[in-house]
C-alpha positions in Angstrom: -8.8 26.5 15.2 -12.1 27.4 13.5 -15.3 27.3 15.6 -17.5 24.2 15.0 -20.6 26.3 14.5 -18.9 28.4 11.8 -18.0 25.1 10.0 -21.6 24.0 10.3 -22.8 27.4 8.8 -20.4 27.2 5.9 -21.6 23.6 5.2 -25.2 24.6 5.5 -25.0 27.7 3.4 -22.7 26.3 0.7 -23.7 22.7 0.3 -27.4 23.0 1.0 -27.6 26.3 -1.0 -26.9 24.4 -4.2 -29.8 24.0 -6.7 -29.3 20.2 -7.0 -30.1 19.8 -3.3 -33.5 21.4 -3.9 -34.4 18.7 -6.5 -34.1 15.9 -3.9 -37.1 16.0 -1.6 -35.3 14.2 1.2 -32.4 16.6 1.2 -34.8 19.5 0.9 -36.6 18.4 4.0 -33.3 18.2 5.9 -32.3 21.6 4.6 -35.5 23.2 5.8 -35.3 21.6 9.3 -32.5 23.6 10.9 -32.8 21.9 14.2 -32.1 18.5 12.6 -28.8 19.8 11.2 -27.7 21.6 14.3 -28.5 18.6 16.5 -26.7 16.3 14.2 -23.6 18.4 14.1 -23.6 19.0 17.8 -23.9 15.3 18.5 -21.1 14.5 16.1 -18.8 17.1 17.6 -19.5 15.8 21.1 -18.7 12.2 19.9 -15.4 13.4 18.5 -14.5 15.3 21.7 -15.3 12.2 23.8 -13.1 10.1 21.5 -10.3 12.6 21.9 -10.7 12.5 25.7 -10.6 8.7 25.7 -7.5 8.6 23.6 -5.8 11.2 25.8 -6.5 9.0 28.9 -5.1 6.0 27.1 -2.0 7.9 26.1 -1.4 9.1 29.7 -1.9 5.6 31.0 0.6 4.2 28.5 3.1 6.9 29.4 2.8 6.0 33.0 3.4 2.3 32.3 6.5 3.1 30.2 7.8 5.3 33.0 7.4 2.4 35.4 9.3 0.1 33.1 12.1 2.6 32.6 12.3 3.1 36.4 12.5 -0.6 37.0 15.3 -1.0 34.4 17.2 2.0 35.8 17.1 0.6 39.3 19.6 -2.0 38.2 22.2 0.7 37.1 24.5 1.2 40.1 26.0 4.6 39.2 23.5 7.5 39.7 24.9 9.7 36.9 24.5 6.9 34.4 21.1 5.9 35.8 19.9 9.5 35.4 21.3 9.7 31.9 19.4 6.5 31.0 16.1 7.9 32.4 16.7 11.1 30.5 16.8 9.3 27.2 13.2 8.3 27.6 11.9 11.6 28.9 11.3 13.6 25.7 
């Protein structure tokens, strides 16, 4: 996986190095202010990582609930071998 800072550098050098960007004064000011760009990308990367962590927690919570339901259903199967086979179908 590429480093986020390398992606930022490629974006900065390739996109903001274009001559068309220099014609627009707003984009030219952004290009010349490196702290603005670095802070912007760092904030966006942090937001994405927070979202990933949030979704990871939700997925773990959902898997826990599914396991509880499977265990509740398996409890009604009287033969242990069949019960374990039933649980095994849900554990992928």
